C-alpha positions in Angstrom: 0.0 0.0 0.0 2.8 2.4 0.8 4.5 2.2 -2.6 1.1 2.3 -4.3 0.3 5.6 -2.8 3.8 6.9 -3.6 3.0 6.1 -7.2 -0.2 8.1 -7.0 1.2 11.1 -5.4 4.2 11.3 -7.8 1.8 11.1 -10.8 -0.5 13.7 -9.4 2.4 16.0 -8.7 3.5 15.7 -12.3 0.1 16.8 -13.6 -0.3 19.5 -10.9 2.0 22.1 -12.4 -0.3 23.0 -15.2 -0.2 26.6 -14.1 2.2 26.4 -11.2 4.2 29.5 -10.1 6.6 30.8 -12.6 7.5 28.1 -15.2 7.4 25.2 -12.8 6.3 21.9 -14.4 7.4 18.7 -12.9 7.7 19.6 -9.2 11.1 17.8 -9.2 9.8 14.7 -7.4 12.3 12.1 -6.1 9.7 9.6 -4.9 11.1 6.8 -7.0 14.1 6.8 -4.6 11.8 5.4 -1.9 10.4 2.5 -3.9 11.2 -1.1 -2.7 13.8 -3.2 -4.4 14.8 -2.7 -8.1 12.2 -0.5 -9.8 11.7 1.3 -13.1 8.9 3.7 -14.2 7.8 5.7 -17.2 5.2 8.5 -17.2 3.4 10.6 -19.6 1.1 13.6 -18.9 -1.1 15.6 -21.3 -1.9 19.1 -20.2 -4.5 21.3 -21.9 -4.8 24.9 -20.4 -7.4 27.4 -21.6 -6.1 30.9 -20.8 -7.5 34.1 -22.3 -7.8 37.7 -21.3 -9.5 40.9 -22.4 -7.6 44.2 -23.0 -8.8 47.3 -21.2 -11.0 49.7 -23.1 -8.2 52.2 -23.8 -6.4 49.3 -25.7 -9.5 48.4 -27.7 -11.1 45.9 -25.4 -10.2 43.0 -27.6 -10.1 39.4 -26.4 -6.7 37.6 -26.6 -8.0 34.2 -27.5 -6.5 31.1 -25.9 -2.8 31.9 -25.3 -1.5 28.7 -23.7 -0.9 25.7 -25.9 -1.4 22.1 -24.9 1.7 20.1 -24.2 3.0 16.7 -23.1 5.1 16.0 -20.1 7.5 13.0 -19.9 9.2 11.3 -17.0 11.3 8.2 -16.2 13.1 6.8 -13.2 15.3 3.8 -12.3 16.0 2.8 -8.7 18.1 -0.1 -7.2 19.7 -1.1 -4.0 23.5 -1.4 -3.6 23.2 -3.1 -0.2 20.8 -3.1 2.7 21.6 0.5 3.6 22.6 2.2 0.3 20.5 2.7 -2.8 20.5 4.9 -5.9 18.2 6.3 -8.4 18.4 8.0 -11.9 15.4 10.3 -12.6 14.6 12.1 -15.8 12.1 15.0 -15.8 11.2 18.2 -17.6 11.3 20.6 -14.7 10.6 24.0 -16.3 8.8 25.0 -19.5 6.5 27.5 -21.2 4.2 27.3 -24.3 2.6 30.7 -24.9 1.2 31.8 -28.3 -1.1 34.7 -28.7 -3.3 34.2 -31.8 -2.9 36.7 -34.6 -5.8 38.7 -36.2 -7.6 39.3 -32.9 -6.8 43.0 -32.6 -5.4 42.3 -29.1 -2.3 44.4 -28.3 -0.1 41.4 -27.8 -1.3 39.4 -30.8 1.5 37.4 -32.3 3.6 37.3 -29.0 4.9 33.9 -28.2 7.3 32.1 -25.9 8.6 28.5 -25.9 11.0 27.3 -23.2 12.1 23.7 -22.9 14.1 22.0 -20.3 15.4 18.5 -19.6 17.1 17.2 -16.4 18.8 14.0 -15.3 19.3 13.6 -11.6 21.5 11.0 -10.0 20.7 10.3 -6.3 22.2 8.2 -3.5 20.2 7.3 -0.3 21.8 6.1 2.9 19.7 4.5 5.5 21.2 5.1 9.0 18.6 2.9 10.7 14.9 1.9 10.2 13.8 5.5 10.8 16.3 8.0 9.4 18.0 8.3 6.0 19.8 11.0 4.0 19.8 11.5 0.3 21.6 13.7 -2.2 23.1 13.9 -5.7 23.8 15.8 -8.8 21.3 17.2 -11.4 22.4 17.9 -15.0 19.9 20.2 -16.8 19.5 21.7 -20.2 17.4 24.7 -21.3 16.6 26.4 -24.6 14.1 29.1 -25.4 12.6 31.4 -28.1 10.3 34.3 -27.7 8.7 37.1 -29.7 7.1 40.3 -28.4 5.8 42.3 -31.4 4.6 45.2 -29.4 8.2 46.0 -28.3 9.5 47.1 -31.7 9.1 43.7 -33.2 11.4 42.1 -30.7 12.5 38.4 -31.1 15.0 36.3 -29.3 16.4 32.9 -29.9 18.3 31.2 -27.0 20.5 28.2 -27.9 20.6 25.1 -25.7 22.8 25.3 -22.6 23.7 22.8 -20.0 24.1 23.5 -16.3 24.8 21.5 -13.1 23.2 21.7 -9.7 22.8 19.5 -6.6 20.1 17.9 -4.5 20.3 17.2 -0.7 17.7 16.0 1.8 16.7 13.9 4.8 13.8 11.5 5.5 12.1 10.0 8.6 10.1 6.8 8.3 7.8 4.7 10.6 7.2 1.5 8.6 4.7 0.2 11.2 2.2 3.1 10.3 3.4 3.7 6.7 4.8 7.1 7.7 7.4 9.0 5.7 8.4 12.6 5.8 11.1 13.8 3.4 12.7 17.2 3.1 14.6 17.9 -0.2 16.5 20.9 -1.3 17.1 21.6 -5.0 19.9 24.0 -5.8 19.6 26.8 -8.4 21.3 26.0 -11.7 23.1 28.7 -13.7 23.0 28.8 -17.5 24.9 31.1 -19.9 22.6 31.1 -22.9 23.9 32.3 -26.3 21.1 34.5 -27.6 20.3 36.2 -30.9 17.9 39.2 -30.6 16.1 41.1 -33.3 17.4 38.3 -35.7 21.0 39.8 -35.6 22.1 41.0 -32.2 24.3 38.4 -30.5 24.6 38.3 -26.7 24.9 36.0 -23.7 22.0 35.9 -21.3 22.5 34.5 -17.8 19.6 32.5 -16.5 19.4 30.8 -13.1 16.6 28.3 -12.7 15.5 28.8 -9.1 16.3 26.9 -5.9 13.5 25.1 -4.2 12.5 23.0 -1.2 10.1 20.1 -1.3 8.5 18.7 1.9 6.6 15.5 1.2 4.7 13.4 3.7 2.4 10.4 4.1 1.0 8.4 7.0 -1.5 5.7 7.6 -4.7 6.9 9.2 -6.7 3.7 9.1 -6.4 0.2 7.7 -5.5 0.4 4.0 -5.9 4.2 4.1 -3.1 6.8 3.8 -3.0 10.6 4.1 -0.4 12.2 1.9 0.6 15.7 0.7 3.3 18.2 0.4 4.6 21.8 0.4 6.9 23.1 -2.3 8.7 26.5 -2.1 10.3 28.0 -5.1 12.5 31.1 -5.1 10.9 32.7 -8.0 11.6 36.2 -6.7 15.2 35.7 -7.7 14.4 34.5 -11.2 15.0 36.9 -14.1 15.5 36.7 -17.9 16.9 40.0 -19.2 18.5 39.7 -22.7 20.7 42.8 -23.3 18.9 44.2 -26.4 15.4 43.7 -24.7 16.6 45.6 -21.7 17.9 48.4 -23.9 14.7 48.6 -25.9 12.5 48.8 -22.8 14.6 51.0 -20.6 15.8 48.2 -18.3 12.7 45.9 -18.1 13.0 42.2 -17.8 11.6 39.8 -20.4 10.4 37.5 -17.7 10.6 38.0 -13.9 8.5 37.4 -10.8 7.9 39.5 -7.7 7.2 36.8 -5.2 8.3 33.4 -4.1 5.7 30.7 -4.6 4.4 28.1 -2.1 2.4 25.2 -3.5 0.3 23.0 -1.2 -1.2 19.6 -1.8 -3.2 17.2 0.4 -4.8 13.8 -0.5 -6.2 10.5 0.8 -5.5 7.1 -0.8 -7.4 3.9 -0.2 -6.7 0.3 -1.1 -9.9 -1.4 -2.4 -8.5 -4.9 -3.0 -5.4 -6.7 -4.1 -5.5 -5.1 -7.5 -7.0 -1.7 -7.2 -6.3 1.5 -5.1 -7.7 5.0 -5.5 -7.0 8.5 -4.3 -8.2 12.0 -4.3 -6.2 15.2 -3.6 -6.5 19.0 -3.7 -3.9 21.6 -4.4 -3.6 25.3 -3.7 -1.3 28.1 -4.7 -1.9 31.6 -3.4 -2.6 34.5 -5.8 0.0 37.1 -5.1 -1.6 40.1 -6.9 0.4 42.7 -8.8 0.9 42.4 -12.5 1.7 39.1 -14.2 3.9 38.8 -17.3 2.3 39.0 -20.7 4.2 35.7 -21.4 2.7 34.1 -18.3 -0.7 35.7 -17.5 -1.7 33.5 -14.5 -1.6 34.1 -10.7 -2.1 31.1 -8.4 -4.4 28.2 -8.7 -6.7 25.6 -7.0 -7.0 22.0 -8.2 -8.7 18.7 -7.7 -7.2 15.4 -8.7 -8.4 11.8 -8.9 -6.2 8.7 -9.5 -6.4 5.0 -9.6 -3.7 2.3 -9.5 -4.0 -1.2 -11.0 -1.4 -3.7 -9.6 -0.7 -7.1 -11.0 2.3 -9.2 -10.2 5.3 -6.9 -10.6 3.5 -4.1 -12.5 1.7 -1.0 -11.4 -0.3 1.1 -13.8 -1.3 4.5 -12.4 -3.7 6.9 -14.1 -5.0 10.3 -13.0 -6.9 13.4 -14.0 -6.5 16.8 -12.5 -8.8 19.9 -13.0 -7.1 23.2 -12.3 -8.9 26.6 -11.7 -6.3 29.1 -12.8 -6.1 32.3 -10.7 -7.1 35.6 -12.2 -4.4 37.9 -13.3 -3.7 41.4 -14.7 -1.0 42.2 -17.2 0.7 45.5 -18.0 2.7 47.4 -20.6 4.6 50.6 -20.3 1.7 52.7 -21.5 -1.1 50.9 -19.6 -1.3 49.3 -16.2 -3.5 47.3 -16.2 -3.4 46.4 -19.8 -5.7 43.3 -19.7 -7.6 41.1 -17.3 -7.3 37.3 -17.4 -10.3 35.7 -15.7 -12.2 32.4 -15.4 -9.5 30.3 -16.9 -8.8 26.6 -16.3 -6.8 23.5 -17.3 -7.3 19.8 -17.5 -4.4 17.3 -17.2 -4.3 13.6 -17.7 -1.4 11.3 -16.7 -0.4 7.7 -16.8 2.6 5.9 -15.3 3.7 2.4 -15.6 6.1 1.0 -13.0 7.9 -2.4 -12.7 9.5 -4.0 -9.7 12.0 -6.7 -10.5 
């Protein structure tokens, strides 16, 4: 039951970041490290946001149309024991991303603006069990990012950032009570620095420093009745230190950032899992991210969210198939441009995410 609920919570986390703070996507879960024995998993999520806004009257009052494109989220992990105290895991995820595309022909002031950011990360972890209750874990994360963007209302601005690789680290501690299926794990993810070769306005060459933010994950679970677990987590991300400011864009806008965030973001989740029989288990969870107010970026016009997720796990022999669905109510946001603040209101938006994960113990 313990590993079944871990499978649920990891899948729901991967579909939770449909509109999470900043450009957060995977939640950087390391739950595979706590699976029993030799274990491998593969996951796929399909996320379909619907995000639109309406410009203020002074900018014509036009609707933007849906500006957030659907996308797929992949993940994989392999875990094995070295001996009775030491184990390791290799985890692949896509931690950060953006898919924003304002339709053309709408009359909206940002029509034609777009941003596409892609990341891939491979994390190698070791876990050392000091006794039946305490363990420590840590390792290295290798990450790549690349991005392109266009902001037509800033003098026809375009930027193309080539792929860059950076290295960071992971460190954490966990406490377990196997008799009541309790586990509490605290994990720190370091920031990762990238020096991205960029081409702006199609011809201006520069190097843009981008640091993906540091974060802390607190994950927990505990048995609350026979075959029933309570699980959840808190994730903090240092988005207030995140900034993308290509040189020519800063010059063209008098020092403005292409993408930045005013506040750090806390994301909360809480759920209950129940084993129905030897083959089936189910769970439900809720998620919450506070709306911070202020003005959101035109390339990310959301502010907080609330979500509800359902998942089911089918177990047979050494295989687990986990499937889940999450509905997200995206928080309302206002955007701004130098000549108008607010420039547009984004309201009543949502997203739906589907995920499936197949895990094998061998």
